[in-house]
Structure formats: structure tokens, C-alpha cells
N, C-alpha and C positions, 0 to 999 in steps of 0.2 A: 683883478686885484687893484685896489686904489693905492695911490702913493703913500698914504698913512699906513695902510696894512702892509705894504711892501717894506717900509722902513722898520716896522715892528718885527716882521719876520726875519729881516737881515740883522737885527740888533744894531742898528745904526741910526744916525740922525736923518731927518728928512732931506737936508741939503746933500749929504753924501749919497743917499739913495738916488736922488734926482740926477746927480752927476753920473752915476753908474748907468742909469736908465738912458740918459742922453747918448752915452757911448754905445750902448746896445742898440738903440734906435738907429744911430749912424751906421752901424755894422749890419743892420737888417735882421738882428736876432729877435727883436720884439717890435710890436707896433702898438700905437696908441689908438684906442677906440672910445667912443662916447659911452659913458656908464649907462646901461639900460635902466638902472634903478633911479638914477639922478642925472638927467641929461646935461646938467651944468658941469659935471665932473668927467673924469676919464679913467679908463682901466687900461692896464698894460697886458698885452696878450703875446705869448710866444709864437713866433712864426715857424714855418716848417724848417727853415734854415737854423733857427735857434734850437728846435727839437733835435735836428740832426747833429748839431754841435754838442749838445748836452748828452746824447746817447753814450758815447765812449766814456765820458766822465762818470755817469751813473753806473756803468758797468764796472769801472774801476772801484768806485765806492762800495758797490755790492760785493765785489771780490774781497776787498779789505775787511768789510763787515763779517763776511763768512769766515775768514781766517781768524778774526778776533773772537768771534763766538766759539769757534772750534777750540781755540786756545783756552778760553774761559771754561769751556765744558771739560777740558782735560785737566783743569786745575793749575794751569800755567799762568793764569792771569793775575792782575793786581788784586790784592785784597786789602781792605782798610785795616784789618788786624795785623797784617805784615808790614804795612807802611809803604 
């Protein structure tokens, strides 16, 4: 993922995205590699440490999503008609 793509995915500015990436680089969660499509640029790649750190977060998000979908299926969810 290029810095521009990353910023767009995070819905943030390029400087804010760069600041976050620097913190993750320092923590060993990601690494910077040469972009194979354009050797002048770089791509950010998640490390094994980053993947391990992300796993419980993703599990929590999936659990929340399952509960939300179950609630919507039961008719307990928000409806634009009800406000």
C-alpha cells in the first residue's frame, strides 16, 4: 500500500497518515519496502508482530458485527423510518 492509498483508506490527510506509520514502524508493527511497481516509492507491509497485534482487535470487531447483524435481523436495529 502506498502512502497515498493508505491516507485515502484511513480517511485522513497524508501528514497524519505518515505520523501514524512512523509510530507503527517504531513499534515494529509494519515495515517499509520498495514498491515493486515503482522502485522510487515505498509500500508499507504489516509484520508478523503487527498481524499478531491486530488479531484480537479483528476478533472483537467480528463479534460486534455479528451481534449487530443479529439485532438487525431481529428487527431491533435502527430504522430510518423510526429515526
